[in-house]
C-alpha positions as CSV (number, residue, x, y, z in Angstrom):
1,M,15.5,38.2,16.5
2,Y,13.9,41.4,15.8
3,L,13.7,42.5,12.1
4,C,12.3,45.7,13.0
5,L,13.5,47.4,16.2
6,C,11.1,50.7,15.2
7,R,7.8,48.2,15.4
8,A,8.9,45.6,17.4
9,I,8.8,43.0,14.9
10,S,10.3,39.6,15.0
11,D,11.2,36.6,13.0
12,R,8.5,35.0,15.0
13,D,5.9,37.7,14.2
14,V,6.7,37.1,10.4
15,A,6.3,33.4,10.7
16,A,2.9,33.5,12.4
17,F,1.6,36.2,10.2
18,A,2.5,34.1,7.3
19,R,0.6,31.1,8.5
20,A,-2.3,33.4,8.7
21,G,-1.8,34.4,5.4
22,A,0.0,37.5,5.1
23,C,2.0,37.4,1.9
24,T,3.6,40.9,1.7
25,V,5.3,43.0,3.8
26,A,2.7,45.4,3.9
27,E,0.4,42.7,5.1
28,V,2.9,41.9,7.8
29,F,2.8,45.4,9.0
30,K,-0.9,45.5,8.8
31,A,-1.2,42.3,10.9
32,K,1.2,44.1,13.6
33,G,-1.1,47.3,13.7
34,C,1.4,49.5,12.6
35,K,3.0,51.1,9.5
36,P,7.1,51.2,8.6
37,N,8.8,53.8,10.5
38,C,12.7,54.0,9.0
39,G,11.9,51.8,6.3
40,S,15.5,49.9,7.2
41,C,13.7,46.8,8.1
42,I,12.3,46.0,4.7
43,G,14.6,43.9,3.1
44,H,15.0,41.9,6.4
45,I,11.1,41.5,6.9
46,K,10.9,40.4,3.1
47,G,13.6,37.8,3.5
48,S,12.0,36.3,6.5
49,L,8.4,36.4,4.9
50,D,9.9,34.4,1.9
51,E,11.3,31.8,3.9
52,A,8.2,31.4,6.0
53,L,6.2,31.0,2.8
54,A,8.6,28.6,1.2
55,V,7.8,26.4,4.6
56,T,4.1,27.1,4.4
57,A,3.2,26.7,1.0
58,P,4.6,23.0,0.6
59,A,2.6,22.2,3.5
60,E,-0.6,23.8,2.1
61,M,0.0,22.1,-1.3
62,T,0.2,18.5,0.6
63,A,-2.9,19.2,2.7
64,A,-5.1,20.4,-0.5
65,A,-3.7,16.9,-2.3
66,D,-5.1,14.7,0.3
């Protein structure tokens, strides 16, 4: 699902960027190679990023413990 129509950023993009190390909305835009346009997507991207980081962080903690 597209979260940002102006810059064509999808929830899949956000998840991939989170796995690659993006932790902020600004880092998502940077990873996509663009800057926000109208800004109405910021909350949606933040929510998706928070979800992706919640899934990514436990996996990293488990790997570090091994």
